C-alpha positions in Angstrom: -44.5 -55.7 -16.3 -42.9 -57.9 -19.0 -39.3 -59.3 -19.2 -37.3 -57.5 -21.9 -34.2 -55.8 -22.8 -34.2 -52.1 -23.9 -32.0 -51.5 -27.0 -30.8 -48.1 -28.2 -29.1 -47.9 -31.6 -26.4 -45.5 -32.5 -26.5 -45.1 -36.3 -23.0 -43.7 -37.0 -21.2 -46.8 -35.8 -23.1 -49.2 -38.0 -21.5 -48.1 -41.2 -19.8 -51.5 -41.4 -23.2 -53.1 -41.5 -24.3 -51.1 -44.5 -26.0 -48.2 -42.7 -24.9 -44.8 -43.9 -22.5 -43.0 -41.5 -24.4 -39.8 -40.6 -22.5 -37.9 -38.0 -25.2 -35.2 -37.7 -28.1 -37.5 -36.5 -28.8 -37.8 -32.8 -29.4 -41.3 -31.1 -33.0 -42.3 -31.2 -34.9 -44.2 -28.5 -36.7 -47.1 -29.7 -40.6 -46.9 -29.3 -42.2 -48.6 -26.3 -45.0 -50.7 -27.5 -46.7 -50.6 -23.9 -46.4 -46.9 -23.8 -44.6 -46.7 -20.5 -41.2 -45.5 -21.5 -39.8 -42.1 -21.8 -36.5 -40.4 -22.0 -34.8 -37.1 -21.1 -34.8 -34.6 -23.9 -31.7 -32.4 -24.6 -33.1 -29.6 -22.4 -33.1 -31.8 -19.4 -36.8 -32.5 -19.2 -37.6 -35.1 -16.5 -39.6 -38.1 -17.3 -43.1 -38.4 -15.7 -43.7 -40.4 -12.6 -44.4 -44.1 -13.3 -46.0 -47.0 -11.3 -43.5 -48.7 -9.1 -43.9 -52.5 -8.9 -42.0 -54.0 -5.8 -41.4 -57.0 -7.9 -39.1 -55.3 -10.3 -37.1 -52.1 -10.6 -39.1 -50.0 -13.2 -36.8 -48.3 -15.7 -38.1 -45.1 -17.1 -35.2 -43.5 -19.2 -31.5 -43.2 -19.9 -29.6 -40.2 -20.8 -26.0 -40.1 -21.9 -24.0 -36.6 -21.7 -20.7 -36.1 -22.9 -17.9 -33.8 -21.6 -14.2 -33.6 -22.4 -13.2 -35.9 -19.6 -16.2 -38.2 -18.9 -19.5 -39.8 -20.1 -22.3 -39.5 -17.5 -25.0 -42.0 -17.6 -28.2 -40.8 -15.9 -30.6 -43.7 -15.3 -34.3 -42.7 -14.4 -36.2 -45.3 -12.3 -39.7 -45.2 -10.7 -38.1 -44.7 -7.3 -34.4 -44.4 -6.1 -35.4 -45.3 -2.6 -38.5 -47.5 -2.7 -40.8 -48.0 0.5 -39.9 -50.6 2.9 -42.7 -52.9 1.8 -40.8 -53.8 -1.3 -37.4 -55.5 -1.7 -35.7 -52.4 -3.3 -32.3 -54.2 -3.3 -31.4 -54.1 -7.2 -28.7 -54.2 -9.8 -29.1 -51.9 -12.9 -27.0 -52.9 -15.8 -26.2 -50.5 -18.6 -24.5 -52.6 -21.4 -22.9 -51.2 -24.5 -20.0 -51.5 -27.0 -17.3 -49.2 -27.6 -15.9 -50.3 -31.2 -15.0 -53.9 -30.5 -15.1 -54.0 -26.8 -18.2 -54.8 -24.6 -18.7 -52.9 -21.3 -21.2 -52.7 -18.5 -21.9 -50.0 -16.1 -23.4 -51.5 -13.2 -25.4 -49.5 -10.6 -26.1 -51.3 -7.1 -28.7 -50.2 -4.6 -28.7 -51.8 -1.3 -31.4 -51.4 1.6 -30.6 -51.7 5.4 -32.8 -52.9 8.1 -33.1 -49.3 9.4 -34.5 -48.1 6.2 -31.4 -46.5 4.8 -30.2 -46.9 1.2 -26.7 -47.3 -0.1 -25.5 -47.1 -3.6 -22.4 -48.2 -5.6 -21.3 -48.7 -9.2 -18.6 -50.0 -11.1 -17.5 -50.4 -14.8 -17.1 -54.0 -16.1 -15.4 -55.0 -19.4 -15.9 -58.4 -21.1 -12.9 -60.7 -21.0 -13.1 -63.2 -23.9 -10.6 -65.5 -21.7 -12.9 -65.8 -18.9 -16.1 -65.6 -20.9 -17.6 -63.0 -18.5 -17.5 -59.2 -17.8 -14.8 -58.3 -15.1 -14.6 -55.2 -12.9 -12.1 -52.7 -14.1 -13.1 -49.5 -12.5 -15.1 -48.3 -9.4 -17.2 -45.2 -9.8 -19.4 -43.1 -7.5 -23.2 -42.9 -7.8 -24.8 -39.3 -7.5 -28.4 -39.9 -6.4 -31.1 -37.4 -7.3 -33.9 -38.3 -5.1 -36.0 -35.6 -6.3 -35.9 -36.7 -10.0 -35.5 -40.4 -9.1 -32.4 -40.6 -11.1 -28.9 -42.2 -10.6 -26.0 -40.2 -12.3 -22.7 -42.1 -12.9 -19.7 -40.2 -14.4 -17.3 -42.6 -16.1 -13.9 -41.2 -17.3 -13.4 -41.5 -21.1 -10.0 -43.3 -20.5 -11.6 -46.1 -18.8 -13.7 -47.1 -21.8 -10.9 -47.9 -24.2 -11.5 -50.0 -27.2 -9.1 -52.8 -28.4 -6.9 -50.2 -29.9 -6.4 -48.5 -26.5 -8.7 -45.6 -27.7 -11.1 -43.9 -25.4 -14.4 -42.7 -27.0 -13.8 -39.7 -29.3 -15.6 -37.9 -31.9 -17.0 -40.5 -34.2 -15.9 -43.3 -32.0 -18.9 -43.4 -29.4 -20.9 -46.0 -28.0 -23.3 -48.3 -29.8 -25.9 -51.0 -29.0 -26.9 -49.6 -25.5 -29.2 -51.9 -23.5 -30.6 -51.4 -20.0 -31.8 -54.1 -17.7 -32.8 -54.1 -13.9 -32.2 -57.1 -11.7 -33.8 -57.2 -8.3 -33.4 -59.3 -5.0 -36.3 -61.1 -3.5 -35.7 -59.8 0.0 -34.6 -56.7 1.6 -31.2 -58.2 2.8 -28.0 -58.5 0.8 -28.2 -58.5 -2.9 -28.6 -62.2 -4.1 -27.7 -63.4 -7.5 -29.6 -66.5 -7.1 -33.0 -64.9 -6.9 -32.9 -62.3 -9.7 -35.8 -61.5 -11.9 -35.5 -59.3 -15.0 -38.2 -56.7 -15.6 -38.3 -53.2 -17.2 -40.4 -50.5 -18.8 -37.9 -49.5 -21.4 -38.6 -49.2 -25.2 -38.6 -52.4 -27.3 -39.2 -51.5 -31.0 -39.7 -48.8 -33.4 -38.4 -45.3 -33.6 -39.4 -42.5 -31.3 -39.5 -38.9 -31.9 -37.6 -38.2 -28.5 -34.0 -37.9 -29.2 -31.0 -38.5 -26.8 -28.7 -35.4 -26.2 -25.7 -37.2 -27.7 -24.0 -36.0 -30.8 -22.4 -38.6 -32.8 -18.9 -37.3 -34.1 -18.2 -34.2 -36.2 -20.9 -32.8 -38.3 -21.1 -34.4 -41.9 -23.5 -32.9 -44.4 -24.8 -33.5 -47.7 -23.5 -36.5 -49.8 -19.9 -36.5 -48.5 -18.8 -38.9 -45.6 -15.5 -39.8 -44.0 -14.9 -42.9 -41.9 -12.0 -44.8 -40.3 -12.0 -47.9 -38.3 -8.9 -46.8 -36.5 -8.8 -43.0 -36.3 -6.6 -42.7 -33.2 -3.1 -44.4 -32.8 -1.2 -44.8 -29.6 2.2 -43.4 -28.9 5.0 -43.4 -26.4 6.0 -40.0 -27.5 8.6 -41.4 -30.0 9.4 -39.9 -33.3 7.3 -41.9 -35.6 5.2 -42.1 -38.9 1.6 -43.7 -38.6 -0.4 -45.0 -41.6 -4.1 -44.4 -41.2 -6.8 -46.0 -43.6 -9.7 -43.7 -44.3 -12.9 -44.3 -46.3 -14.3 -41.6 -48.5 -18.0 -42.0 -49.4 -20.1 -40.4 -52.1 -23.7 -40.9 -51.3 -24.8 -39.2 -54.6 -25.7 -41.2 -57.5 -23.3 -39.4 -59.8 -19.5 -39.4 -59.8 -17.9 -36.5 -58.0 -14.6 -34.9 -57.4 -13.9 -34.0 -53.7 -11.2 -31.7 -52.3 -9.3 -33.2 -49.4 -7.7 -31.1 -46.7 -6.2 -31.6 -43.3 -6.9 -28.9 -40.6 -5.8 -27.9 -37.3 -2.8 -29.9 -37.8 -0.6 -29.8 -34.5 2.7 -28.0 -34.7 5.7 -30.1 -35.9 3.5 -32.7 -37.4 3.5 -33.7 -41.1 0.4 -34.9 -42.8 0.7 -36.5 -46.3 -2.5 -36.8 -48.2 -2.8 -39.3 -51.2 -3.9 -36.3 -53.3 -5.4 -32.8 -53.0 -8.5 -34.1 -54.8 -10.3 -37.5 -55.0 -12.7 -38.8 -57.7 -15.3 -41.0 -56.0 -17.9 -42.8 -58.2 -21.6 -42.4 -57.5 -22.9 -44.3 -54.5 -19.4 -45.7 -53.7 -16.6 -45.7 -51.4 -12.8 -45.1 -51.9 -10.4 -46.4 -49.2 -7.2 -44.2 -49.1 -4.0 -44.1 -46.9 -2.9 -41.2 -44.8 0.6 -40.6 -43.5 1.0 -38.7 -40.3 4.6 -38.0 -39.0 5.1 -36.7 -35.5 8.3 -35.4 -33.8 9.6 -36.7 -30.4 7.1 -35.4 -27.7 7.4 -37.1 -24.2 4.0 -36.1 -23.0 2.3 -39.1 -21.7 -1.4 -38.7 -21.1 -1.9 -36.1 -23.8 -4.2 -36.4 -26.8 -3.4 -34.5 -30.1 -5.8 -34.5 -32.9 -6.6 -32.7 -36.2 -9.6 -32.8 -38.7 -9.9 -34.3 -42.1 -12.3 -32.6 -44.4 -13.8 -34.0 -47.8 -15.7 -31.3 -49.7 -17.6 -31.9 -52.9 -16.7 -29.8 -55.8 -20.2 -30.0 -57.2 -22.0 -29.0 -53.9 -19.7 -27.2 -51.3 -22.5 -27.8 -48.7 -21.7 -31.6 -49.0 -18.8 -32.0 -46.5 -17.4 -35.1 -44.9 -15.4 -34.6 -41.7 -13.4 -36.9 -39.5 -11.2 -36.4 -36.4 -7.9 -38.2 -36.5 -5.1 -38.2 -33.8 -2.4 -39.8 -31.6 -2.9 -40.7 -27.9 0.2 -40.4 -25.9 -0.3 -43.2 -23.5 -0.5 -42.6 -19.8 1.2 -45.9 -19.1 4.2 -46.3 -21.3 4.3 -49.4 -23.7 7.5 -51.4 -24.4 9.5 -49.8 -26.9 13.0 -48.6 -27.5 13.1 -45.7 -24.9 10.8 -47.9 -22.6 12.6 -51.1 -22.7 12.0 -52.3 -19.1 8.8 -53.8 -17.8 7.9 -54.5 -14.2 5.8 -57.7 -13.0 3.2 -56.8 -10.5 0.6 -58.8 -8.5 -2.8 -58.1 -7.1 -5.8 -59.8 -5.6 -8.4 -59.0 -8.2 -8.0 -60.9 -11.5 -6.2 -59.0 -14.2 -8.6 -56.9 -16.3 -6.5 -57.1 -19.5 -8.7 -58.6 -22.3 -6.9 -61.3 -24.1 -8.5 -63.6 -26.7 -7.1 -67.1 -27.5 -4.6 -67.0 -24.7 -6.9 -68.5 -22.0 -7.4 -67.3 -18.4 -4.8 -64.9 -16.9 -3.2 -65.0 -13.6 -3.4 -62.1 -11.2 0.1 -61.2 -12.1 0.5 -58.4 -14.7 3.2 -56.3 -16.2 3.9 -52.8 -17.5 6.4 -50.2 -17.9 5.7 -48.6 -14.4 7.9 -49.6 -11.6 5.5 -48.6 -8.7 2.0 -49.3 -9.9 -1.0 -48.3 -7.8 -2.6 -51.7 -8.5 0.3 -53.7 -7.2 -0.9 -54.9 -3.8 2.1 -57.4 -3.2 -0.1 -60.4 -2.9 1.7 -63.5 -4.0 0.2 -65.0 -7.1 0.0 -68.7 -6.5 1.1 -70.8 -9.4 -1.3 -73.1 -11.3 -0.1 -76.6 -10.9 -0.6 -78.5 -14.0 0.6 -81.9 -12.8 0.7 -83.9 -9.5 2.6 -83.1 -6.4 6.0 -84.6 -6.6 6.5 -83.6 -10.3 5.1 -80.2 -10.3 5.0 -77.8 -13.3 3.6 -74.3 -12.2 2.4 -71.9 -14.7 1.9 -68.1 -14.7 0.4 -65.9 -17.6 1.6 -62.5 -16.9 -0.3 -60.1 -19.3 0.9 -56.6 -20.5 -1.8 -54.2 -18.9 -3.1 -52.0 -20.4 -3.1 -54.2 -23.5 -0.6 -53.9 -26.1 -1.2 -50.7 -28.2 1.8 -50.5 -30.4 3.7 -52.7 -32.7 7.0 -54.3 -31.5 10.3 -54.3 -33.4 13.0 -56.4 -31.6 16.7 -56.3 -32.2 17.1 -60.2 -32.8 20.8 -59.8 -32.6 20.6 -58.9 -28.9 19.1 -60.7 -25.8 16.9 -59.5 -23.1 17.0 -60.2 -19.3 14.3 -61.3 -16.8 14.5 -61.4 -13.0 11.7 -63.2 -11.5 10.8 -63.0 -7.7 9.3 -66.1 -6.4 8.3 -67.3 -3.0 8.2 -70.9 -2.1 6.7 -71.6 1.3 7.3 -75.2 0.7 10.6 -76.3 -0.8 10.9 -77.2 -4.4 14.0 -79.2 -5.4 15.5 -79.3 -8.8 13.5 -76.2 -9.7 14.1 -74.6 -13.1 12.3 -71.6 -14.5 11.6 -71.3 -18.3 8.9 -70.1 -20.6 8.3 -67.7 -23.5 7.0 -64.2 -24.6 4.1 -64.4 -26.8 2.2 -62.1 -29.1 -1.5 -62.8 -29.5 -3.4 -60.9 -32.5 -6.8 -61.3 -33.9 -6.7 -61.8 -37.6 -10.0 -62.2 -39.4 -12.1 -64.5 -37.2 -9.0 -66.4 -35.7 -6.2 -65.6 -33.4 -2.6 -65.6 -34.5 0.0 -66.7 -32.0 3.5 -65.4 -32.5 6.5 -66.7 -30.4 8.6 -63.6 -29.8 11.3 -65.0 -27.5 12.1 -68.0 -25.6 13.5 -68.0 -21.9 16.7 -69.8 -21.3 16.0 -72.3 -18.6 17.7 -71.5 -15.3 20.1 -74.0 -13.7 18.2 -76.4 -11.6 18.2 -75.6 -7.9 16.3 -75.6 -4.7 13.6 -73.0 -3.9 13.0 -72.3 -0.4 11.4 -69.2 0.7 11.8 -65.9 -1.2 14.1 -66.4 -4.2 15.0 -64.4 -7.4 15.8 -66.4 -10.5 17.5 -64.7 -13.4 17.5 -65.6 -17.0 17.9 -64.5 -20.6 15.3 -63.9 -23.4 16.3 -64.9 -26.9 14.2 -63.2 -29.7 13.1 -65.4 -32.4 13.3 -64.3 -36.1 9.5 -63.7 -36.1 10.2 -60.8 -33.5 12.1 -58.9 -36.0 9.0 -56.7 -36.8 5.5 -57.4 -35.3 3.2 -55.0 -37.1 0.6 -53.0 -35.2 -2.8 -54.6 -34.6 -5.5 -53.0 -32.8 -6.4 -56.3 -31.3 -3.4 -57.8 -29.7 -2.0 -58.9 -26.4 1.5 -59.4 -25.0 2.0 -62.4 -22.5 4.9 -63.6 -20.5 4.2 -67.3 -20.1 6.2 -68.6 -17.2 6.8 -72.2 -16.3 8.5 -73.5 -13.1 9.3 -77.1 -13.0 10.7 -79.0 -10.1 9.9 -81.6 -7.3 7.6 -80.3 -4.6 8.8 -81.1 -1.0 6.0 -81.3 1.7 7.4 -80.4 5.1 7.0 -83.2 7.7 3.9 -82.6 9.7 2.4 -79.9 7.4 -1.4 -80.0 6.9 -1.4 -78.5 3.5 1.0 -77.8 0.6 1.3 -74.2 -0.5 2.1 -73.5 -4.2 5.0 -71.5 -5.2 4.1 -67.8 -5.8 5.2 -65.0 -8.0 5.7 -61.9 -6.2 7.3 -59.5 -8.7 10.2 -59.1 -11.2 11.6 -57.2 -14.0 12.2 -57.7 -17.7 14.3 -55.8 -20.2 13.7 -56.2 -23.8 16.1 -55.6 -26.8 13.7 -53.1 -28.7 13.9 -50.5 -31.3 11.3 -47.7 -31.6 8.4 -49.1 -33.4 7.3 -47.6 -36.8 4.6 -48.8 -39.2 6.4 -51.1 -41.8 7.8 -49.2 -44.8 5.9 -50.4 -47.7 4.4 -48.8 -50.7 1.0 -47.9 -48.8 -0.4 -45.5 -51.3 -2.9 -46.7 -53.7 -2.5 -45.6 -57.4 -5.5 -43.5 -57.6 -5.1 -41.6 -60.8 -2.6 -43.2 -63.3 0.6 -42.1 -61.6 3.0 -44.7 -60.2 5.9 -43.7 -57.9 7.8 -46.7 -56.8 11.3 -47.8 -55.4 14.1 -48.7 -57.8 16.2 -50.2 -55.0 15.7 -50.6 -51.2 13.2 -48.5 -49.3 15.2 -48.7 -45.9 18.8 -47.8 -45.6 21.6 -46.9 -43.1 24.0 -44.0 -43.2 26.8 -42.7 -41.1 26.5 -39.2 -39.5 27.7 -36.4 -41.8 27.7 -38.8 -44.8 25.0 -39.3 -47.7 22.7 -42.1 -48.8 20.7 -42.1 -52.0 17.2 -43.4 -52.7 16.4 -44.3 -56.3 12.9 -44.0 -57.3 11.0 -44.5 -60.8 8.2 -42.3 -61.7 5.8 -43.6 -64.4 3.2 -41.5 -65.9 0.4 -44.0 -66.8 -2.3 -41.4 -67.4 -3.8 -40.4 -70.5 -2.0 -37.2 -71.1 1.5 -35.8 -71.0 2.0 -33.7 -67.7 4.3 -31.6 -65.6 5.0 -32.8 -62.0 6.3 -31.4 -58.9 8.4 -33.2 -56.5 8.8 -32.8 -52.7 9.7 -34.6 -49.7 8.3 -34.2 -46.0 8.3 -36.2 -42.8 10.6 -36.8 -39.8 14.0 -34.8 -40.3 13.1 -33.8 -43.6 15.6 -31.0 -43.5 18.4 -33.8 -43.9 16.8 -34.7 -47.4 16.6 -33.0 -50.9 15.6 -34.0 -54.3 18.5 -34.1 -56.7 18.0 -32.1 -59.8 14.8 -30.4 -61.0 11.9 -30.4 -58.6 9.5 -29.7 -61.5 9.7 -32.0 -64.3 7.9 -33.1 -67.6 6.8 -36.7 -68.1 5.1 -37.7 -71.3 2.2 -40.5 -71.1 3.6 -43.9 -71.1 7.2 -42.7 -70.1 9.2 -43.0 -67.0 11.5 -40.7 -65.1 14.4 -41.5 -62.6 14.0 -39.7 -59.4 16.7 -39.5 -56.8 16.5 -38.3 -53.1 19.6 -37.8 -51.0 19.8 -38.0 -47.3 22.6 -36.4 -45.3 22.3 -36.4 -41.6 24.4 -33.9 -39.6 27.7 -35.0 -38.1 26.3 -34.9 -34.6 23.2 -37.0 -35.3 22.5 -39.7 -32.7 23.0 -43.3 -33.5 19.4 -44.7 -34.3 18.0 -41.4 -35.4 15.6 -41.8 -38.4 14.7 -39.7 -41.3 11.3 -41.1 -42.2 10.2 -39.5 -45.4 7.3 -39.4 -47.8 8.4 -38.5 -51.4 5.4 -36.9 -53.2 5.0 -36.3 -57.0 1.9 -34.3 -57.9 0.6 -33.0 -61.3 0.8 -29.1 -61.2 -2.3 -28.9 -63.4 -4.5 -31.6 -62.1 -4.7 -32.1 -58.3 -6.3 -35.5 -58.5 -3.1 -36.9 -60.0 -0.5 -37.6 -57.2 1.9 -40.3 -56.3 3.7 -40.9 -53.0 6.3 -43.3 -51.8 8.0 -43.7 -48.3 11.6 -44.0 -47.6 13.6 -44.3 -44.3 17.2 -43.8 -43.5 18.6 -44.7 -40.0 21.7 -43.2 -38.5 24.3 -45.9 -37.7 27.5 -44.8 -35.7 28.6 -48.3 -35.1 29.2 -49.9 -38.7 31.0 -48.2 -41.5 28.5 -47.5 -44.2 29.1 -46.6 -47.8 29.2 -42.8 -48.4 27.2 -42.1 -51.6 28.1 -38.5 -51.6 30.4 -38.8 -54.5 27.5 -39.7 -56.7 25.6 -36.5 -55.9 27.2 -34.2 -58.5 26.7 -36.6 -61.4 23.1 -37.2 -60.4 22.5 -33.5 -60.1 23.7 -33.0 -63.6 21.7 -35.9 -65.2 18.4 -34.8 -63.5 18.6 -31.0 -64.1 17.3 -29.7 -67.4 19.3 -27.1 -69.3 16.1 -25.0 -69.3 14.0 -25.0 -66.2 10.1 -24.8 -66.8 9.4 -21.2 -67.6 6.6 -19.2 -69.4 6.2 -21.7 -72.1 5.6 -24.5 -69.6 3.1 -22.1 -67.9 1.1 -22.1 -71.2 1.5 -25.8 -71.3 0.1 -26.2 -67.9 -3.0 -24.2 -68.7 -3.6 -26.6 -71.7 -3.0 -29.7 -69.6 -5.3 -28.4 -66.9 -8.1 -28.0 -69.6 -7.5 -31.5 -71.0 -7.3 -33.0 -67.5 -10.8 -31.6 -66.8 -12.1 -33.0 -70.0 -10.8 -36.4 -69.7 -10.8 -37.3 -66.0 -14.2 -35.9 -65.1 
């Protein structure tokens, strides 16, 4: 036996390290130099029996099987219930990463004095604040004595990454490693006497594949990849920006047709163009906009497929699954503006970086939470008794999965339930609401709201303190970051009073509470997200975000510039949330010569019964009729305002319609022109 750590490589997710993304290749087991390692094959063949050494739990193989709801880890060992002569009490650790998050599936084997064996398992996640893995989920162990194999089924939703995304196609596990740790006696498992030994592979590539498919099948020279293929939603009406990498593995330049398939009903998907040009051995990053209607379906997961197909070789196809996860536990947002504070005995599993260790208090948008054990969270005293300052860090759990958009003109409220077994005089509660986000190699801390300190008073026993949250200007829009945490940092300051004759002083405890935040529904920031891929520039001539009263009209002015090499005919269209409220004024098919510009106007008129705060979130697209690689997009947003009187621009519509309508619409002559343009485009842009 030799101390070692087995390492299994998942090729697909190493694309960021320069390894080609190959969705069709299975995971390979690394070769075992000592010749004592095997693995289960896709048909379920069991590993041969090995020699069991009581001094270490001999690992033989690991199989990872996937179903729609769970990942099942099957760990083959020399003997699931070794003889009484050996210790047998062991801890098997299967470590891996899901995107940016490190996990461990830990299987425990306990022996008793009467020769019986007991088994348990748990899932642990790495908490950067605590610098260790912490338990997040308990799972059962299915023991197959005939095959000497432990089976542990872990629900997918337990293994979320920093974005809150469970393992999905193209976002599986990487860098698996398996170790065994065994106690030196047959009594309870002892961490102090662990030895590490295994018989798993150590180097090289084996011809025995694991039965794990990595994502959608990608073939030939085309590849698609995204670091964030799944976004989270509370079910609000929203538009998300996805960034996707298209890869051409061929040495020559190629043109690829881009298509979205299986789009859920009511969704709008805006592509940067119908066709992309990608240089040889190169990657093009492009944005994709997905608009979804209101859909209050917490726990659902909706996806569609993006396909990149080579025009040179239709067998070269890149595929990517994109989607939206409607969170089981709501996140703070416009229609979920209240969060509750909970307490429990086990430290919070929320993973926060840069914000230190968390208390056992946590918060989320569920009033009656299953993990709330009504166990007081004792404050951490940061000073000496007599001038106490007690602190609690209350994490949003699960971690923050959305961006935040505060109404900075309003205030929020906070009711904090405390229990002071020993009195605290001149007690005042204050603190702040803070957003932590990983940016590059560092952590960005943003103060979102200050707590108005409560009037000093005496705490004695159960007490509720109420205060206000005042948003800062930085809370106006906090963009989505896949690696973010929301923390309520509470500070209680006062003078500790020790009862006469008391043997010990009990710190004040947090027992619960409720916080209401002044939030709008979050939407990705309205910016010109579309890259100029083909010599066409569609840009804002005025503001991209405007307000409009119900039944009235607001106009968006855009400028279309043809910076390509040829004159062209373009088609204008709009799509997105509440697109039926919008229309392009004047001609929707227009001619623009090379080097020239054209004024484009979009009118938005919500119905008279449109509710306050309703949004029309639109993508305006201009595309060459003859050449599908030439397309420009820009995003505009109009919000219904029933409280403030806004200027009605409806009186400008008729004049704009006249100026933007040609006396002769494109007809047969233009059709001949289009044919010529298509031929010229193929010659000049190939």
